[in-house]
VODO-936782 format. One record per residue (C-alpha): residue number from 1; chain; x, y, z. Coordinates in steps of 0.1 Angstrom, whole numbers, plus 5000, padded with zeros to 4 digits. Example, Ala and Ser with C-alpha at 12.3 -4.5 7.8 and 13.67 -1.06 7.14 Angstrom:
VODO-936782
1:A:5123:4955:5078 .
2:A:5137:4989:5071 .
***
This chain:
VODO-936782
1:A:4242:7509:7180 .
2:A:4257:7529:7210 .
3:A:4281:7558:7203 .
4:A:4305:7578:7225 .
5:A:4327:7608:7216 .
6:A:4356:7619:7235 .
7:A:4370:7654:7234 .
8:A:4389:7680:7253 .
9:A:4380:7717:7260 .
10:A:4412:7733:7274 .
11:A:4426:7708:7296 .
12:A:4392:7690:7306 .
13:A:4382:7656:7291 .
14:A:4345:7649:7284 .
15:A:4331:7617:7269 .
16:A:4296:7620:7255 .
17:A:4280:7587:7255 .
18:A:4246:7593:7241 .
19:A:4235:7603:7206 .
20:A:4223:7635:7215 .
21:A:4240:7669:7217 .
22:A:4253:7690:7247 .
23:A:4262:7724:7254 .
24:A:4298:7718:7239 .
25:A:4288:7698:7205 .
26:A:4259:7694:7180 .
27:A:4257:7657:7170 .
28:A:4240:7651:7136 .
29:A:4235:7615:7126 .
30:A:4219:7602:7093 .
31:A:4211:7564:7087 .
32:A:4199:7551:7054 .
33:A:4194:7517:7042 .
34:A:4232:7509:7038 .
35:A:4248:7542:7049 .
36:A:4255:7556:7082 .
37:A:4272:7592:7088 .
38:A:4275:7611:7117 .
39:A:4290:7647:7122 .
40:A:4302:7668:7151 .
41:A:4296:7705:7152 .
42:A:4314:7727:7180 .
43:A:4298:7751:7200 .
44:A:4331:7763:7216 .
45:A:4365:7757:7209 .
46:A:4377:7721:7214 .
47:A:4400:7692:7204 .
48:A:4387:7659:7192 .
49:A:4402:7625:7205 .
50:A:4378:7598:7193 .
51:A:4344:7586:7185 .
52:A:4331:7548:7189 .
53:A:4301:7529:7177 .
54:A:4295:7498:7196 .
55:A:4274:7466:7190 .
56:A:4273:7473:7151 .
57:A:4272:7435:7141 .
58:A:4280:7402:7158 .
59:A:4298:7373:7142 .
60:A:4295:7334:7148 .
61:A:4323:7315:7157 .
62:A:4328:7299:7123 .
63:A:4324:7332:7102 .
64:A:4356:7341:7083 .
65:A:4362:7379:7086 .
66:A:4388:7403:7072 .
67:A:4411:7426:7089 .
68:A:4432:7450:7071 .
69:A:4463:7462:7085 .
70:A:4474:7498:7094 .
71:A:4497:7504:7066 .
72:A:4508:7486:7035 .
73:A:4533:7463:7052 .
74:A:4509:7454:7080 .
75:A:4497:7418:7082 .
76:A:4462:7416:7069 .
77:A:4443:7383:7067 .
78:A:4409:7365:7070 .
79:A:4404:7347:7103 .
80:A:4378:7331:7124 .
81:A:4370:7333:7162 .
82:A:4373:7299:7166 .
83:A:4409:7301:7155 .
84:A:4413:7325:7188 .
85:A:4431:7351:7165 .
86:A:4460:7371:7180 .
87:A:4477:7403:7173 .
88:A:4516:7409:7180 .
89:A:4517:7440:7198 .
90:A:4550:7459:7195 .
91:A:4548:7470:7231 .
92:A:4553:7434:7243 .
93:A:4589:7436:7229 .
94:A:4612:7441:7258 .
95:A:4624:7477:7262 .
96:A:4658:7474:7257 .
97:A:4650:7459:7221 .
98:A:4625:7485:7214 .
99:A:4649:7514:7226 .
100:A:4678:7498:7205 .
101:A:4659:7489:7174 .
102:A:4627:7512:7174 .
103:A:4605:7480:7164 .
104:A:4573:7497:7178 .
105:A:4577:7529:7152 .
106:A:4567:7509:7121 .
107:A:4531:7504:7128 .
108:A:4502:7516:7148 .
109:A:4513:7507:7183 .
110:A:4527:7544:7185 .
111:A:4490:7554:7189 .
112:A:4466:7525:7190 .
113:A:4464:7508:7225 .
114:A:4463:7470:7218 .
115:A:4439:7448:7238 .
116:A:4439:7409:7243 .
117:A:4403:7409:7240 .
118:A:4401:7423:7205 .
119:A:4416:7422:7169 .
120:A:4415:7451:7149 .
121:A:4418:7465:7113 .
122:A:4415:7496:7092 .
123:A:4388:7513:7069 .
124:A:4373:7481:7054 .
125:A:4356:7450:7071 .
126:A:4339:7420:7057 .
127:A:4326:7385:7071 .
128:A:4317:7354:7051 .
129:A:4297:7324:7065 .
130:A:4266:7325:7086 .
131:A:4267:7362:7091 .
132:A:4276:7380:7057 .
133:A:4286:7416:7060 .
134:A:4306:7442:7042 .
135:A:4317:7477:7056 .
136:A:4340:7503:7043 .
137:A:4350:7539:7054 .
138:A:4338:7567:7030 .
139:A:4354:7591:7055 .
140:A:4389:7581:7050 .
141:A:4405:7615:7042 .
142:A:4393:7627:7075 .
143:A:4397:7598:7099 .
144:A:4406:7561:7099 .
145:A:4379:7538:7109 .
146:A:4392:7511:7130 .
147:A:4372:7480:7132 .
148:A:4375:7460:7164 .
149:A:4361:7427:7169 .
150:A:4358:7411:7204 .
151:A:4373:7377:7205 .
152:A:4348:7361:7230 .
153:A:4314:7378:7221 .
154:A:4320:7383:7182 .
155:A:4308:7419:7186 .
156:A:4319:7445:7161 .
157:A:4326:7482:7171 .
158:A:4342:7508:7150 .
159:A:4364:7535:7163 .
160:A:4369:7570:7143 .
161:A:4405:7582:7148 .
162:A:4398:7616:7150 .
163:A:4426:7624:7175 .
164:A:4441:7659:7170 .
165:A:4413:7675:7148 .
166:A:4407:7709:7165 .
167:A:4372:7728:7158 .
168:A:4366:7762:7165 .
169:A:4332:7772:7175 .
170:A:4308:7770:7147 .
171:A:4331:7745:7129 .
172:A:4321:7711:7120 .
173:A:4336:7676:7108 .
174:A:4325:7644:7096 .
175:A:4332:7617:7122 .
176:A:4315:7586:7106 .
177:A:4307:7580:7069 .
178:A:4302:7543:7066 .
179:A:4287:7516:7041 .
180:A:4271:7487:7058 .
181:A:4257:7460:7035 .
182:A:4243:7425:7046 .
183:A:4260:7406:7017 .
184:A:4296:7402:7009 .
185:A:4294:7400:6972 .
186:A:4271:7430:6968 .
187:A:4293:7450:6993 .
188:A:4324:7443:6973 .
189:A:4306:7454:6942 .
190:A:4298:7488:6962 .
191:A:4334:7491:6972 .
192:A:4349:7487:6938 .
193:A:4323:7513:6924 .
194:A:4330:7538:6953 .
195:A:4368:7534:6951 .
196:A:4371:7533:6913 .
197:A:4407:7542:6903 .
198:A:4404:7526:6868 .
199:A:4421:7497:6854 .
200:A:4459:7504:6856 .
201:A:4486:7497:6832 .
202:A:4501:7461:6837 .
203:A:4538:7465:6851 .
204:A:4565:7440:6843 .
205:A:4599:7446:6849 .
206:A:4631:7447:6872 .
207:A:4640:7461:6905 .
208:A:4675:7458:6919 .
209:A:4667:7455:6956 .
210:A:4661:7418:6961 .
211:A:4693:7405:6951 .
212:A:4717:7433:6956 .
213:A:4700:7453:6982 .
214:A:4723:7485:6987 .
215:A:4753:7469:6970 .
216:A:4742:7481:6936 .
217:A:4766:7499:6908 .
218:A:4767:7508:6872 .
219:A:4779:7476:6860 .
220:A:4752:7455:6878 .
221:A:4724:7477:6869 .
222:A:4733:7477:6832 .
223:A:4740:7440:6832 .
224:A:4703:7434:6844 .
225:A:4691:7459:6820 .
226:A:4709:7439:6792 .
227:A:4690:7407:6798 .
228:A:4655:7423:6799 .
229:A:4635:7417:6768 .
230:A:4605:7433:6751 .
231:A:4580:7415:6776 .
232:A:4592:7438:6804 .
233:A:4581:7476:6803 .
234:A:4597:7489:6836 .
235:A:4631:7491:6852 .
236:A:4637:7505:6885 .
237:A:4669:7514:6905 .
238:A:4664:7508:6941 .
239:A:4681:7519:6973 .
240:A:4718:7522:6970 .
241:A:4725:7549:6943 .
242:A:4724:7578:6968 .
243:A:4753:7584:6993 .
244:A:4727:7583:7025 .
245:A:4690:7580:7028 .
246:A:4677:7616:7028 .
247:A:4706:7632:7006 .
248:A:4687:7624:6972 .
249:A:4709:7650:6953 .
250:A:4739:7633:6959 .
251:A:4746:7600:6940 .
252:A:4773:7579:6950 .
253:A:4800:7584:6926 .
254:A:4821:7554:6936 .
255:A:4791:7531:6924 .
256:A:4779:7554:6895 .
257:A:4810:7573:6884 .
258:A:4790:7583:6851 .
259:A:4759:7592:6872 .
260:A:4722:7580:6866 .
261:A:4713:7601:6835 .
262:A:4730:7577:6810 .
263:A:4715:7547:6826 .
264:A:4679:7563:6821 .
265:A:4687:7570:6787 .
266:A:4698:7533:6780 .
267:A:4664:7521:6798 .
268:A:4645:7544:6774 .
269:A:4662:7530:6744 .
270:A:4650:7497:6755 .
271:A:4615:7509:6754 .
272:A:4610:7506:6789 .
273:A:4600:7535:6816 .
274:A:4627:7544:6842 .
275:A:4621:7539:6877 .
276:A:4637:7554:6909 .
277:A:4635:7543:6948 .
278:A:4635:7571:6975 .
279:A:4620:7575:7011 .
280:A:4614:7612:7008 .
281:A:4599:7620:7043 .
282:A:4628:7606:7061 .
283:A:4667:7611:7067 .
284:A:4693:7585:7085 .
285:A:4716:7599:7110 .
286:A:4747:7598:7086 .
287:A:4730:7620:7060 .
288:A:4740:7657:7055 .
289:A:4703:7665:7059 .
290:A:4702:7651:7094 .
291:A:4737:7666:7104 .
292:A:4733:7701:7088 .
293:A:4694:7706:7092 .
294:A:4685:7691:7127 .
295:A:4659:7717:7128 .
296:A:4641:7699:7097 .
297:A:4637:7667:7118 .
298:A:4600:7661:7133 .
299:A:4601:7663:7170 .
300:A:4579:7644:7196 .
301:A:4557:7661:7224 .
302:A:4591:7659:7243 .
303:A:4611:7677:7221 .
304:A:4629:7646:7208 .
305:A:4634:7638:7172 .
306:A:4610:7612:7160 .
307:A:4626:7581:7152 .
308:A:4611:7558:7123 .
309:A:4631:7526:7128 .
310:A:4664:7510:7127 .
311:A:4670:7507:7089 .
312:A:4705:7520:7078 .
313:A:4720:7542:7106 .
314:A:4687:7547:7124 .
315:A:4663:7572:7106 .
316:A:4640:7601:7114 .
317:A:4609:7617:7101 .
318:A:4611:7651:7084 .
319:A:4588:7678:7094 .
320:A:4567:7684:7064 .
321:A:4552:7716:7080 .
322:A:4586:7734:7074 .
323:A:4586:7751:7042 .
324:A:4624:7745:7038 .
325:A:4619:7707:7040 .
326:A:4591:7711:7012 .
327:A:4614:7733:6991 .
328:A:4642:7708:6996 .
329:A:4620:7679:6984 .
330:A:4607:7698:6955 .
331:A:4645:7703:6945 .
332:A:4653:7667:6950 .
333:A:4621:7655:6926 .
334:A:4628:7684:6901 .
335:A:4665:7669:6898 .
336:A:4653:7634:6895 .
337:A:4627:7644:6869 .
338:A:4654:7662:6848 .
339:A:4673:7629:6847 .
340:A:4642:7615:6827 .
341:A:4627:7592:6855 .
342:A:4591:7582:6847 .
343:A:4582:7563:6877 .
344:A:4589:7568:6916 .
345:A:4589:7542:6942 .
346:A:4582:7561:6974 .
347:A:4590:7544:7005 .
348:A:4584:7546:7042 .
349:A:4556:7570:7040 .
350:A:4542:7559:7076 .
351:A:4566:7587:7087 .
352:A:4543:7616:7079 .
353:A:4518:7597:7104 .
354:A:4541:7588:7132 .
355:A:4535:7616:7155 .
356:A:4503:7634:7166 .
357:A:4501:7669:7149 .
358:A:4477:7691:7167 .
359:A:4449:7705:7143 .
360:A:4451:7672:7122 .
361:A:4443:7636:7125 .
362:A:4465:7609:7112 .
363:A:4444:7603:7081 .
364:A:4444:7640:7073 .
365:A:4482:7643:7076 .
366:A:4485:7611:7052 .
367:A:4461:7627:7028 .
368:A:4479:7660:7028 .
369:A:4515:7645:7025 .
370:A:4507:7622:6998 .
371:A:4490:7652:6980 .
372:A:4522:7670:6983 .
373:A:4542:7642:6965 .
374:A:4516:7641:6936 .
375:A:4522:7678:6933 .
376:A:4560:7672:6929 .
377:A:4558:7643:6902 .
378:A:4529:7659:6880 .
379:A:4516:7630:6858 .
380:A:4546:7607:6865 .
381:A:4537:7572:6881 .
382:A:4540:7567:6919 .
383:A:4540:7535:6936 .
384:A:4536:7538:6973 .
385:A:4552:7517:7000 .
386:A:4550:7516:7039 .
387:A:4518:7540:7035 .
388:A:4480:7541:7044 .
389:A:4462:7522:7017 .
390:A:4431:7545:7018 .
391:A:4449:7577:7020 .
392:A:4467:7567:6986 .
393:A:4433:7564:6966 .
394:A:4434:7589:6939 .
395:A:4469:7601:6945 .
396:A:4492:7570:6938 .
397:A:4490:7549:6906 .
398:A:4502:7515:6925 .
399:A:4508:7505:6962 .
400:A:4528:7477:6977 .
401:A:4501:7459:6997 .
402:A:4524:7435:7020 .
403:A:4557:7435:7036 .
404:A:4589:7428:7017 .
405:A:4596:7394:7003 .
406:A:4622:7377:7025 .
407:A:4647:7353:7009 .
408:A:4637:7326:7036 .
409:A:4601:7319:7037 .
410:A:4593:7335:7069 .
411:A:4626:7354:7077 .
412:A:4651:7350:7104 .
413:A:4631:7330:7132 .
414:A:4636:7359:7159 .
415:A:4621:7385:7140 .
416:A:4586:7366:7141 .
417:A:4585:7379:7175 .
418:A:4590:7415:7167 .
419:A:4565:7438:7147 .
420:A:4537:7434:7124 .
421:A:4557:7450:7095 .
422:A:4585:7428:7094 .
423:A:4600:7412:7063 .
424:A:4582:7379:7053 .
425:A:4573:7361:7021 .
426:A:4548:7340:7042 .
427:A:4529:7372:7053 .
428:A:4533:7390:7018 .
429:A:4516:7363:6999 .
430:A:4487:7364:7026 .
431:A:4484:7399:7022 .
432:A:4485:7395:6983 .
433:A:4455:7373:6982 .
434:A:4434:7390:7008 .
435:A:4440:7426:6997 .
436:A:4433:7416:6962 .
437:A:4401:7435:6965 .
438:A:4419:7468:6964 .
439:A:4434:7461:6927 .
440:A:4420:7486:6901 .
441:A:4398:7500:6931 .
442:A:4420:7520:6954 .
443:A:4450:7515:6929 .
444:A:4470:7488:6911 .
445:A:4482:7462:6936 .
446:A:4519:7455:6938 .
447:A:4523:7421:6954 .
448:A:4563:7426:6954 .
449:A:4587:7405:6934 .
450:A:4588:7371:6922 .
451:A:4622:7351:6925 .
452:A:4631:7321:6907 .
453:A:4670:7319:6909 .
454:A:4688:7292:6927 .
455:A:4717:7314:6942 .
456:A:4715:7340:6971 .
457:A:4683:7326:6981 .
458:A:4667:7302:7008 .
459:A:4631:7298:6997 .
460:A:4624:7264:6981 .
461:A:4619:7257:6944 .
462:A:4583:7249:6953 .
463:A:4580:7279:6974 .
464:A:4594:7301:6947 .
465:A:4569:7285:6922 .
466:A:4540:7295:6948 .
467:A:4554:7330:6950 .
468:A:4554:7335:6911 .
469:A:4520:7320:6906 .
470:A:4502:7341:6933 .
471:A:4519:7371:6924 .
472:A:4508:7367:6887 .
473:A:4471:7365:6896 .
474:A:4466:7388:6922 .
475:A:4480:7423:6912 .
476:A:4490:7446:6886 .
477:A:4527:7449:6892 .
478:A:4551:7419:6882 .
479:A:4586:7427:6891 .
480:A:4617:7405:6897 .
481:A:4651:7411:6911 .
482:A:4668:7381:6891 .
483:A:4692:7383:6862 .
484:A:4668:7366:6839 .
485:A:4695:7358:6815 .
486:A:4708:7331:6839 .
487:A:4674:7311:6838 .
488:A:4678:7276:6827 .
489:A:4650:7261:6803 .
490:A:4626:7251:6831 .
491:A:4628:7285:6847 .
492:A:4622:7305:6813 .
493:A:4590:7282:6808 .
494:A:4576:7290:6842 .
495:A:4583:7326:6837 .
496:A:4566:7329:6803 .
497:A:4537:7308:6817 .
498:A:4532:7330:6846 .
499:A:4535:7363:6825 .
500:A:4507:7349:6804 .
501:A:4486:7343:6834 .
502:A:4494:7379:6847 .
503:A:4483:7397:6814 .
504:A:4454:7374:6807 .
505:A:4437:7356:6838 .
506:A:4401:7367:6846 .
507:A:4375:7359:6873 .
508:A:4399:7354:6900 .
509:A:4384:7340:6932 .
510:A:4395:7325:6964 .
511:A:4382:7305:6996 .
512:A:4400:7301:7029 .
513:A:4397:7267:7048 .
514:A:4418:7264:7077 .
515:A:4454:7267:7064 .
516:A:4443:7261:7027 .
517:A:4434:7288:7002 .
518:A:4417:7275:6974 .
519:A:4420:7296:6942 .
520:A:4402:7297:6908 .
521:A:4407:7318:6877 .
522:A:4397:7318:6840 .
523:A:4428:7322:6815 .
524:A:4421:7321:6778 .
525:A:4385:7307:6783 .
526:A:4398:7277:6804 .
527:A:4389:7274:6841 .
528:A:4419:7267:6862 .
529:A:4424:7262:6900 .
530:A:4451:7254:6927 .
531:A:4453:7254:6963 .
532:A:4479:7271:6984 .
533:A:4491:7261:7021 .
534:A:4495:7292:7039 .
535:A:4519:7278:7066 .
536:A:4542:7259:7041 .
537:A:4541:7283:7012 .
538:A:4533:7255:6987 .
539:A:4510:7250:6959 .
540:A:4491:7218:6964 .
***
């Protein structure tokens, strides 16, 4: 394998393209049968940029290989070189749309340079076919490992995203710590052994978002709660209870005149855990936080506020290095804990990685910010969303592993040309299957909601059946936004059947052939199977 290291001393950039040390740095490499590690020790003060291992592995044209997306919403899938895989780079969006809607701020195009010759993924990579291979990043707390495949040659290279890490003379840092295995199944076993978060409690319940979105109120919430039965153990209030995003201490009294505490008590009376949604690292422009505490907003290198996207009235990242921000967030969580909430869905967490912070890599910023969240909620449950999957290991109990489910199979047509984190049932079902390797290893997987209702939805009945079946198999969270009291006999039977699969299915496996994924599993001792059409969203 060839290696190069890029770093800066004062304003001078150096690229070291051999495995040897020089007058600036000392390189230490350890190679075992299945492990490869590399560390850098500074001989004088410097700022790291990146490290690259080239010609690690070569794929055949017909080999299936997996590329894991940047954050929990990013499209992630198996592909082959023969399919001529492509990636949708947000930087190709016309400047006027990027400026208006900040579509490039949801994913990695803010810092990663896309190339038409490569496809890339984060922290885990495998191939199946003529060449079996499995690799994962053991250095995930320090740096993202970015796996890059050349679409023409099939060569794999691995980039360590150490940009931002500063070293004083005498200090050292781990640049690579990788597992390399030449067998997919054994590699997957090693992955699950290394990332062993333990089997998570199965969550079954309700979330208000995918029916009412922000248009919730006390009547809607209590009506949905009344229809939940003993099969469900969680009930989550989603976005819409607060006045504005960022103002988590301000409940909208026009919607919830009696506040949230009484609702939490009613949830507990039904024997369910009470959940609440918030996006703790951001604030929208209409919020008091943004208007009254502009100094709390994270700024980019030009001193401009760091925009995170176009949701709500437009929203910006909070500067988590600011002690007042941290004190404010503690006050918000203390308030919600005092109301009795047991479960926190924490969203838009990519905001902590959106800007380069000198002294830290993006992976280090994610780990620090997620650790802060864990310190705020203690032993209460966290479901992460819009976050780095590997940085969440050991800190979050559950994690969304795909984008939001859309009420039409692939959302509005023009959104398909935008960013890789867009709302899409098509993509989230794909992610649910391929990222199933994370379940009960990194965390408990949340494949997002199942929807069977006939109103306020454009998914066909067959697509809704595929959604509930796949979600019941490949995750630890089974949530709906439907009022199940309105289900007819057929829907009630399908719900019961899939809840049984969710709780009791074992030995799940899948195999992709073209646009078809063949799925098999065992339930109550009986082997079952079906095929799923990726492009149509149908069970075959």
